[in-house]
N, C-alpha and C positions, 0 to 999 in steps of 0.2 A: 270763685271755685264753682265748677259746673255741678249741676244736680246729677246724682248717680242712682242706679238701680242696685239696692243693697238688700241682701237676704239676712234674716236673723233666725238662727237655729236655736230653738228653745224660746220662741217668741211669746208663748202664753204664760211663761213663768214670771215671777216678780221682776227680776233683773231684765228679762227679755222684753216684757211689756214697757219698761222704762226706756230701754234702748230703742225700741220701735218709736216711742214718742219723741225721743231726742232726735232721731234721724228725720222724722217727719217735720219737726219744728225747723230743721235745717233745710227743708225743701226737697229731701230725697224721696224717691219712689221705693217703698219698703215691701219686701216679700216676706210674709210670715211663714216660718217652717216649724211645724210641730205635728205630733201624731194625731192630736185632736182635729187638726186641719187637713188631714189626709196625706201627710208626708212622714214616712217612718224611717228614721235614721238607722234603726236596727237591721232593717231589711233592704233599705235603699228605695223602697217603693215611693213613687211620686217625686223623687229628687230631680230627675232629668227635666221634667216640666217646670218645677219650681225654680230651677237655676237658669232657665233660658233667658239670655240677655242680661244676666246679673254681672255687675262689675266687682262686687266684693261680698264676702260672707262674714258675719259676726257669729261666732259659736259661743253661746252662753248656756248650753245644755247642762242640766244637773241630773245625773243618773244614779238613783239609789241602788246600793249593792250591799249584800250581807257580809261579804268577806273580801279579802284582798284579791284572790284569783278571779272572783266574779266581777269586781270593779274593773280590773285590768281588761278582762274579756269584753265587758259591755262598753266601756269607754273606747276600747280599741276598735271594736266592730263598727260603732257609730262613726268614729272619726275616719276610719278607712273608707267607709261608704261615702261620707261627705266629701273627702278629699278627691276620691276617684271621680265623683260626679262633677266636682268643680273643675278638675283637669279637662274632662270631656267638654264642659261648657265654656272653657277658656276664661274662667274667673281669674281676675288679676290680683286679688288680695284676700287672704284668709286671716281673720282676726280672732284669736283665741283668748277668752278670759280664763286666767289661771289664778293661782293662790300664792301669796308670799310664803316662802319657806317650804314649798312643796318638795324640794329635793332633799330636805333634811328629815322628813317624817316617815321613817322606814316602816313603822308598824301600822300606820293609819291606812285603812282600806281605800277611803275616798282619795287620799293624796296619792296613793299608788296608781289609781285610775287616771288622775290628772297628770302624773308623770308620763304615763303611756300616751296620753293625748299630746303632751308637749313633744315627746320623742317623734311621734308620727308626723306632726306638723312641721317640725324643724328639719326632718329628713325627707319631706315630701317635695313634689315638684311645683306646688302652688306657692307663689311668693307670700310671705307671712309676717305677722306681728303677734307676739305673745305678750299679754298684759297681765302681770302678776299683781293681784289686788289683795288688800287686807280683808279680814273678816268683816261682815256687816254689823251694824249696830245691834241687831237682835240676836247675835251669835250666842251670848250668854244665856238668854232666855230659851233659845233653841236647845242648847245642851241640857239646861235644867229640865226642860220638857221630856227629853230622852230618858233621863235617869231618875226622875222623881217617883218615889213610892212612899205612900203613907205620910206625905208632908215633908219628906226628907229627900234632898237631891245631892248627888255627888258631882263635882266638876273639877277639872284640873286647874291648878293655880298658874294659869298662863298670863304672860304679858302680851297684849295685842295693841294695835293702833287702829281701831275700828273706823270704818268708812261708810258713808251713806250710799245705798244702792243708786240713788239718783245721780250722785256725783260720778260714780263709776260709769253709769250709762252715758253721761255727757262725754267722758273721756273716750269711751268705745266709739261713740258716734263720730267724734272728731278724728280719731285714728283711722276708722274705716273709710273716711272720705279722702284720706291722704295716701302717700306712698308707703309700701311695706318697710318696716323699721327693724325687723328681727326681734330680739328680746328688748321690750320696752322697760322703762324705769318702773320700780315698784310704785303702786298707787295706794295711798293710805289716807286716813283722817289726820286731823291736825295735831293730835296728842295721844300718847300711850295711855292704856288703861289696864287695870288688873281685872281679870275675868271674873273672879269671885265677887269683887266689889261691883262690877257691872251687873251681875246677876242680882245682888242684894238691892241695888238701887232700882233696877227694872221691876223687881217684885214689889218694892215699896210703892213705886209710881202706879202700878197696876192694882194695888190693894191686895196682894197675894202674900200669905204667910207660909214661907217654905224655909225649913232649916237647911243651910248649905254646909256641906262637908267637903273641904278641899282634899283632893286625893289624885294621884296619878293612876292611870288605868291603861288598858290595851288600846283605848281610843286615842289618848294622848299620853305617851310615856315621858320619861324625863329628858328625852331628846328634844322635847318642845320647851324645855325650861330656858330661863334667861332671855336672851335676845333672838332666839331662833325664829320667832314669828313676827319680829319687828322689821320695818322696812329698812332698806339700805340708805346710806348717807345722801344719795342723789335722788331720793324718792320725790315723786310728785304728790304734794299734800293737798287734798281736797278741802273745801272750806267748812263743811257741816260738822259741828262738834257732836260728841256723844250727849252732852247736856241739852243741846238743841233738839235732838231726837227724843231724849227722855221726856222733855216737856210735852211731847205729843202723846205720851202713853198713859196719862192719867184719865 
C-alpha cells in the first residue's frame, strides 16, 4: 500500500493525537487540522491550504455544545465547511468517527450533532466511510465528573462495550488508507460493562470516594436502556479490555 497524505481534523485532541500517531507509524504524511494550529472549521479559515494535495481526511472533532440546537448548528457548520473544502481539493475519502447508537438517542444534544454530521457526510459528494465506535474506557469517569456535587454523582445505568482510544485510532488509520466503505461495522471493546460499575471501579482505582446514584436524566433517558448502546452482531471487537485500562489508573 502506497503512502498517502492524510489530514486529521481534531488532531490535537486525545483521539486525534492517537490517530496522527497511528498514521505516522504506517508511513503516511499527516496534516494536522485544529484551531490551535491555525485552521478553523467553524469559519473555514485555513482549510484550503491545509487540504492541498490531501488524499483522505479523518474527522475526529469533538465540539462541546450546551443544547441540541447548538450542537446541530456547530457540528453542521464545521462539517459543511470541511466537506466543501475537501470537494474543492478533490479529496478522495472522508472518514468520520461516530458513535454506536447515535440514531436512537433523541434527547442527547451531542448525539444530535453527530447525527447531523452523519447526514451531511452520507449525502455529500466526497466518498465516505462512517465508523461508529463505542464509548471510551474513561466514559464513566467523565460522566461522574460532569455530575459530581459534594461527593455524590448521578449517572445513568447504561450498558456499554467500552473501547480503548488507541484501538479506535488504529482502525481509523487503517480505513483512511483504503477505499471508501460507506457505513462501517460498529467498533467496540471485547466485553460489555455496566456504566455504574465502571464508575465505581474507576474511582476505586484512582482512590476517589464518590457515592454513585444511578438515575435516568435528560443526558441519557430510558431510550438508552438495554442494548441501545451495545454494538451490532457483526461488530469489530478491539483487543484492549476495560480491566487492562483500569490497571493503568492506580
